[in-house]
N, C-alpha and C positions, 0 to 999 in steps of 0.2 A: 080386708078393707081395700078401698080404691083410692088412689091418690097419695100425695105426700103426707106422711105422719106429721102431726102438730103437737108440740108440747106446750103446756101452760106453765108459766114462770111468774116471778114477782112483777114483771113488766107487762104481762099479757100473754101473748102467744108467740111462738117461733117455730119455724119448720125444723124437722129433725134431719140432720145430715152429718156425714162423716167430716170432721173438722180438718182432716188431712187432705181430702180429695174434693170436698164440696158436693159429693154425690149423695142424693137422697135415698130413701128406702125404695124408690122406684128406680130400677136398674137403668143406667145411662141417662138419668135425669139429674142435672146439676143445677145448683143455685149460686148466685154471685151477688156481690154488692150489698146494698141495704136490705135486699130480700132476705139474706142470711140472718140478719139481726132481728127479724120479726118486728114486734112492737117496740123494741129497745133501740131506737134510732140513734142513740148516742154511743154506739160501740163500733160502727163501721162508717168510715168516712172515705172521701176520694183518696186520701193519703194511704190508707191500708186496703181499701176495696179494689184498687187498681191492680193488685197482684192476683186476685182470684182467677182471672182469665188464664194466666200462665199456669197456675196450679191445676186448673181444670184440664187444660190442654195436655199437660204432662200425664195426668191421670188417664185420659183417654188414650194417649199414645202408648202408655205402658200396659194397657190391657192386651191380652193375647189376640193377635190379629189372625183371622182365619181367611184363607183365600176364597174368593167367590167361585162357586161351582158354575160350569158352563153347561 
């Protein structure tokens, strides 16, 4: 399949992503904020969504870095 996987739940639809890193099934594609909640907009607010960026940054930085070839 092409694109981010979507699950259907009791609230409608929501993107599939790793709850610890916010990375989707598409490598190096992350989601944050209310997008992570899908149609259930009552689960992610400014108060808890503001931490997603830091978590995503740490996930990116923790991936093995390979030097650029010249």
